[in-house]
C-alpha positions in Angstrom: -5.4 134.9 59.7 -5.1 136.0 63.1 -7.8 136.7 65.4 -9.6 134.0 64.0 -13.3 134.0 64.8 -16.0 131.5 64.6 -20.0 131.8 64.8 -21.1 132.0 68.2 -23.5 129.1 69.1 -26.9 130.7 69.9 -30.5 129.8 69.7 -32.5 132.1 67.2 -36.2 131.4 67.9 -38.8 133.0 65.5 -42.0 131.5 66.4 -44.6 133.4 68.4 -46.5 130.1 69.5 -44.9 127.3 70.7 -47.1 125.0 68.9 -50.3 124.6 71.1 -53.1 126.8 69.9 -56.9 127.1 70.3 -59.7 127.8 68.3 -61.1 131.4 68.4 -57.8 132.8 70.2 -59.0 134.7 73.1 -62.7 134.6 72.7 -63.1 131.3 74.6 -63.0 132.4 78.3 -62.1 129.3 79.7 -58.8 129.4 77.7 -55.8 128.7 80.1 -52.7 130.3 78.8 -49.2 130.1 79.6 -45.8 131.4 78.7 -42.4 129.9 78.4 -38.9 131.1 77.3 -37.8 128.6 75.2 -34.3 129.9 74.7 -33.8 129.2 78.5 -35.2 126.1 78.3 -32.7 125.0 75.4 -29.6 126.8 76.7 -30.1 125.6 80.4 -31.0 122.0 79.6 -28.4 119.3 79.7 -28.7 118.9 76.1 -27.9 122.8 75.5 -24.9 122.8 78.0 -23.5 119.7 76.2 -23.7 121.2 72.9 -22.1 124.6 74.0 -19.2 122.5 75.3 -18.8 120.7 72.5 -19.0 123.9 70.4 -16.4 124.9 72.2 -14.0 122.1 71.9 -14.7 122.2 68.1 -13.9 125.8 67.9 -10.8 125.5 70.1 -9.2 122.8 67.7 -10.2 124.5 64.5 -8.7 127.8 65.5 -5.6 126.0 66.6 -5.1 124.4 63.1 -5.5 127.6 61.4 -3.1 129.5 63.9 -0.4 126.9 63.7 -0.4 127.1 59.7 -0.6 131.1 60.4 2.5 131.1 63.0 4.7 128.4 61.1 4.0 129.0 57.1 6.7 126.8 55.8 4.6 123.6 56.1 3.9 121.4 52.8 0.5 120.6 51.5 1.0 116.9 53.1 2.2 118.1 56.8 -0.7 120.7 56.8 -3.4 118.0 55.7 -2.0 115.5 58.1 -2.4 118.0 60.8 -5.6 118.9 60.0 -6.6 115.1 59.9 -5.3 114.2 63.0 -6.2 117.3 65.0 -10.0 117.0 64.1 -9.9 113.3 64.9 -13.0 112.4 67.2 -10.9 110.0 69.2 -7.3 110.0 68.5 -4.9 107.0 69.5 -1.7 107.6 71.3 0.0 107.0 68.1 -2.3 109.5 66.4 -1.1 112.1 69.0 2.5 111.0 68.7 2.3 111.6 64.8 1.0 114.9 65.2 3.3 116.2 67.6 6.4 114.9 65.7 4.7 116.7 62.3 4.4 120.0 64.1 8.1 119.6 65.8 9.3 119.0 62.2 7.7 122.4 61.1 8.7 124.3 63.9 12.4 123.2 63.3 12.0 124.0 59.5 10.4 127.5 60.3 13.7 128.1 62.5 16.1 127.3 59.8 13.7 129.5 57.4 14.4 132.3 60.1 18.2 131.6 60.1 18.7 131.7 56.5 16.7 134.9 56.2 19.4 136.5 58.3 22.3 135.1 56.5 24.2 137.5 54.6 25.7 135.0 52.1 23.9 131.9 51.1 25.2 128.8 49.5 23.5 127.5 46.4 21.7 124.6 48.2 20.5 127.2 51.0 19.4 129.8 48.3 17.2 127.1 46.7 15.8 126.0 50.3 15.0 129.4 50.8 13.4 129.5 47.6 11.0 126.5 48.8 10.3 127.9 51.9 8.8 131.2 49.9 6.7 128.7 47.8 5.3 127.0 50.7 4.9 130.1 52.9 2.8 131.6 49.6 1.0 128.2 49.6 0.0 128.1 53.1 -1.6 131.5 52.8 -3.9 130.2 50.1 -4.7 126.9 52.2 -5.6 128.7 55.3 -7.8 131.3 53.5 -9.6 128.2 52.0 -9.6 126.1 55.2 -11.0 129.0 57.2 -14.0 129.1 55.1 -14.4 125.1 55.2 -14.0 125.1 58.7 -16.4 127.9 59.6 -18.7 126.3 57.1 -18.5 123.0 59.4 -19.3 125.1 62.5 -22.2 126.6 61.2 -23.7 123.5 60.0 -23.2 121.9 63.2 -25.0 124.7 64.9 -27.7 124.9 62.8 -28.5 121.0 63.1 -28.1 121.4 67.3 -30.0 124.2 67.2 -33.0 122.6 65.3 -32.6 119.6 67.5 -32.7 122.0 70.5 -36.1 123.6 69.3 -37.8 120.4 68.8 -37.0 118.7 72.1 -38.0 122.2 73.8 -41.1 122.1 72.3 -42.0 118.6 73.0 -41.3 119.2 76.5 -43.3 122.3 76.5 -46.3 120.6 74.8 -46.2 117.9 77.3 -46.0 120.3 80.2 -49.0 122.1 78.7 -51.1 119.4 78.1 -50.4 117.7 81.5 -51.4 121.0 83.5 -54.1 121.8 80.8 -52.8 124.6 79.0 -54.7 125.6 76.0 -52.2 128.3 74.5 -48.6 129.0 75.2 -46.6 131.8 74.3 -43.2 132.4 73.7 -42.2 135.0 76.6 -40.9 137.4 74.0 -44.3 137.6 72.7 -46.1 138.0 76.0 -43.2 139.1 78.5 -45.7 140.1 81.3 -47.9 136.9 81.2 -48.6 134.9 84.1 -48.3 131.1 84.2 -44.5 130.8 83.4 -44.1 127.2 82.1 -40.3 127.4 81.8 -38.9 125.5 84.8 -41.5 123.0 84.4 -40.2 122.5 80.8 -36.8 122.4 81.4 -37.1 119.9 84.1 -39.1 117.8 81.3 -36.5 118.2 78.7 -33.7 117.2 81.1 -35.7 113.9 81.9 -35.7 112.8 78.4 -32.3 111.2 77.8 
């Protein structure tokens, strides 16, 4: 479970048109055509920046949970679950934080005890039983970490997809507002018309940031 990786939050834009069209395409000589970098509008907006910041915090928290389990494999199921629950609470109380630190300290203590027993030449029956218990916990945590990795990764993917769709929707609305105000009939994404004039990106970004 080392080098845990999550999906990077990106904005994948597949649409050739932003959503403003004109009958007859280029045949109308009065058409006013613009271009826009919708990815820049989303990523550079206050909405996009806030999402990226939130994503990084979510990513760091989830990586921390998995890395702790990977480092200290002597957790019980109850300890692991409580660490996950407390770590993922959006607004933990001081008591929550104190409980989380207490559980982690207990796990670290047990891990040190496991290492001591592993290097001890002669074990008492009680110590041998404890070593066997630590070994069972380690195997269980290996399975738990693998399952949680998939679950937490799925959470991140779901959140990223939801925010991506919200960002596209907001950007499209802002672009349409700018195009309507400035009299544009057709707006292409800049990837479709990279050398097009009449770039509406900055205006659309400003409009999107104005919508709270």
